[in-house]
N, C-alpha and C positions, 0 to 999 in steps of 0.2 A: 504494500500500500504506500502511496506517495502522499505525504502531508502537504496541505495547501499552504502557500505563503500567506503570512499575515498581511492584511491590507495596509499599505503605507500612505495611500492617498485617499482623502475624504473631502466631499463637498457638501455643504449644508446651506439650505435656502430657507429664509424665514417664511416665504410664501407657501411652500409645500410642506415645511416642517419635517422633511425627510433628509436622510444622509445617504449619499452615494459613495460607496467605498470600493476600492480596488487595490490590487497589488502591483499594477503596472499603469503607465501613462496611457497606453493604447485603449484600455478598457473604459477610461473615464474622460479623456480629453480628445474630443473630435473637433473638426472645424466648426461644426454647428454649436458645440458647447462653448468653444472659445469666443465665438461671436456673441452668444448669449451672455457670457461673463462680461465682455466689454460693454455690451448694451446696458447691463444691470448697473454698471458703474456710472453710467450717464443719466440714469433715471432713478427717481426715488420710489420708495415703497417695497423694495426687495433687498433685504440685507443678506449678503452672501458671505460665506466663510469657507476658505480653502485651507486645509491642513495637510502638511507633508511631514511624515515621521521619518527621522534619520535620513535627511535629504542628502543626496549625492551631488557632485559638482554638475552632472548633467541635469538633475532636477532643478537646481538653482538657475542654470543657464536657460532652461526652457521657460520657467516662470518669468525670468528677466525679460525675455523677448516678448512674451504675451502681455505683460503688465507694465513694461517700460521701467524696470527697476534699475536704479543707479548702480554702476559697476562697484562703487565702494560698499554698497549694501551687500551685493552679491559676494564680494570678497570676504566681508565679515562673516557671512553665513557659511561660506565654503570653508574658511579657515577656523571656524568655531571660536570666534573672538570671545574671550571670557569676560571682557570688561563690560559692566552694565552701564547703559547709556541711553540717551534720547537724541535722535537725529531727525531733522526735518528736511524733506526734499520737495520737489515741485508738486507732485500729485499724491504724496503719502508721507507719513512719518514712521520712523522705526524706533521700537523700544526693545532693548536687549536685556533679558533677565536671566539669572541663573536659577534653576529650579532643582528640587530634590528628586532623585530617581531611585534611590535605594531605601525603601521604607523599612527600617528596623522595627518601628512601631506603627502598625497599620491602623487606619481610622476605625475599622470595624472591630479591632481588638483592644482599643484604648480603655474601654470600660471594664475589661476582664481583670480579675485580681492577679497580680504577678508578684513574684519575689523581687527584691531589689536588684539581684544579679541579672534577672531577665528583663527588667524594665527598660534598659538602655544598652543593649548588647553591643552595638556597633555604631560607628560614625557614619552618617549618610553621605552619599556621593552626590555631586551636582553636575549639571549639564546645561548648556545654553538653550534658551527658548527665545526665538526671535519673532516679534509681532510687527507686521507691516499693516498699517491702518490706512485704508483708502476712504473715499467719500461715502460709499455705501457698502463697504465690505472690508474684509481683513484676510490676510494670508499669514499663516503661522508655520514656522519650522520648529517642530517640537521633537524632543528625544523620546525614544520608546521607554516604557517602564513607568509612566506617570499617568494619572487619571484626570488631568486638568481638562483635556478636550471633551471627554465624555460628560464630566460634571457640568461644564459650562453650557454644553448643548442642552442638557436637561434643564438647566436654569433658564435658558432662553425659551424653551417650550412652556415653562411655568410662568413666564413673564406676563403680568396682567395687561400691560398696554403694549401691544406689538407695534403700534405706530411710533413709539419712542425708541425702538431698536435702531442701532446704527453700528458702523464699524468701530466707532469710539466706545460704544457700550460693550461690544465684544471684548475690546482691549481692556476696559475696566474690569469686566468679569474675570478675565484671565489673570490679571494682576491680583485681584482679590483672592482668587482660588490659590494662586502660588503662595501668597502670604498665609492663607489658611492652612496650607500643607505643613507649615512649621508647628501647628498647634499640637499634634501628637507628640512631637519631640519636646515641646514645652511642658506637657503633662509628665512625660517620662523624666525630664530633668527635675521637676518639682518632687516627684515621688522619691527619686534617688537621693536628692539633697536632704529631704526630710528624714529619710532612712539613715543616712550617714550622721546627721545631727543627733538623732535619737540614740544611736548606738555608741557615740563617742563617750558618754558619761556612764554607761552601764556595761561597757565591754571590758573584758579582762585585758591584761597586758599584751598577750599574744594576739588577741582580736584587734586591739588598737593598732598594732603594727600592720595588720592586713587592711585596715581602713585607709591608710595613707595612699597606697596605689589606687584604690577605688576613688578616693577624692581627687587624685591627680588626673586620672583618666576622665573623670566627669568634668573637671575644669577644662581639659582639652576640648571636649565635645561642646561645652558651653562657649568657649572661645571661637570654635568653628562656626557655630550658629550665629553668634554676634557678628562675626566678620561677614558671613553670608547675608545678613540682614542690613548691615550698615551701608553697603553699596546700594541697596534698594531704597533706603531712606534718602540718599542723595539724589537718586534718579527720580523718585516720586516728588520730592520737593522741587526739583528743577522743572519737572513736567507741569506741576500745578502752577508754578510761577509763570511759565510760558503761556499757559492757558488763560491766566488772569491779566497778562500784560495788555496795555492799551494798544500797542502796535503789534499784537500777536499775529502769527500766520493764520490765514483763513482755514488751513487744514486742521488746526487744533480745535478741540471741542470747547464748548462754553455752556452756560446755563446750568441746569440741574446736574449735569454730569460732573461738574466741579465739586458739587456737594458729595457725590458718591466717592470721588477721589479723596476728598477730605476725610470721609469715614475710613477709607483704607489707610490714610496717613495716621489717624488716631489709633487704629488697630495695630499698625506697625510700631508706633511709639510705645504703646502698652506692652507689646511683646518684647521689645528691646529692654524696657524698664524691668519687666519680670525676669528676664535672663540676667540682667545685671544684679538684681536682688538675689537670685539663686546663686550667682557666682560669689557674692559676698558671704552667703550662708556657708557654701562649701569651703571658701577660704578661711572663714572663722573656725569651722570644724577641723580643717586641716591644721590650723595653728593650735587648736586644743589637743589634737592627737600628738603633735610634736611636743607640746608642753607636758602632756602626761608621760610620754616616753622619757623626756628629759628629767622629770621629777622621779620617775622610777629608777632611772640610771643613777641619779644623784643619791637616792635612798640606798640603792644597792652598793654604791661606792662607799658611802658612810659606814654601812654594815661591814663591808670588807676591811675598811681601815680600822674599825673598832676591833675586829677579830685579830688583825695583824698586829695591832698595838699590844694586845694581851699576849699573843704568842711571843712578841719581842721581849716583853717583861719576863715571861717565864723562861725564855732562852737566856736572858741576862742573869737570872738567878741560878740556873742549872749549869751554865758554862763553867763558873769557878769550881763547883763541886766536881764536875767531870774532869777538870784539870787536876784537882787534888787526887782523885781516885786513879787517874792515869799515871801520876807520879808514883803512887804506892804500887802500881802494877809493874813498875820497872824493877830491875835487879838491885834494889836498895833495901836497907834495914827498915822494917815496918815497926812503928812504935808499939811496944807491948807484945812483940811476937815471942819473947822468951818468958813471958809471965803466963802461968797456967790460968785457965778460966776465960770467961767472955766479957770481963769488965771493960777491957780496952775496946773491944768491938762495939759493945753497946754505948760506950762513951763517945766513940768517934761518930757512930750513927746518930746519937743524940745531938752532938754538935752540928751535924748536917741538918737535922730537923729543926733545931733552934735557929740556925742561919736562914732556913727557908721561911720559917714563921715570921721572923723579924723582917725579912725582905718583903714578904707578902703584905705584912701590916703597913709597912712604909708605902708600898705601891697602892694599897687600898686608900690610905689617907690622902694620897695625891691623885686618887681616882684614875690610877693606871690599870686597875683590874676591876 
């Protein structure tokens, strides 16, 4: 059996509310279709949307010829330009966004209970999503492995006022969905940071040491997410300023759509603030872990020093005795060796015991034992 190729090309029209999907250009782009696409751009009332997944250089060249796309735009899409930006051209404007394509935390699974180790198992990867917005439609070059296109199409079908639909609205909905795709990761970061914070003060010494790499890995993931969102903040702010400028280009949207973009801005700022807050929590927990380990090491060091000081005192007491007994063990005359009985033996042992008692008493008085 031969598996069918996944459709890479899809065309959506607001009039028919249907999606035409295909795995090759020949099945979807005929001369009649291209003529219809060009006519739709010149007339109102029909919002069209063309999406190309994992576009090749030939795909970009074909679309460039049909819709008169600037060579600089074609170069950015072909080279997978990672820089997020807004560029305006004669008949369209381009928005380049980086989107997440590796969902470690899926939307449908975010409400299920998970252990802290499973909540944020891997760092997501990103890929470029390029949105070309025309007067009555849009062309998107999206990476495979994301659900933005499907979700936005469903949102268009549920839109209460089809008359307000435009290529600008499609662009807004895509940007909004890309920002929303960070939400599962935000929940995962929140769960993991709270778990680390709770375990810091109740964990044993060995467990505290295992929390440090967890906190370090989580901070790396938070830094990745903040860096991924910070570029979007700049792009969105610049986009809104261009839309609100008095001498703005006619291709840019105005009116109620700016309110929608403002809502996306607020959501983005809130997400960034939450990530910064969680980063502070993890950083504080990491500092507490290091402080606990330092305190435990200091306590252990003091205990060792105390034991060593006692051993040193005892060694100081017994070394002179060992030296005396060593001298008596040599080939010399031992005191009292010619006297019968054990008086001399017990006398010498008694002197040793008295010496030990006196030394221990002095050491105890000076708190050396």
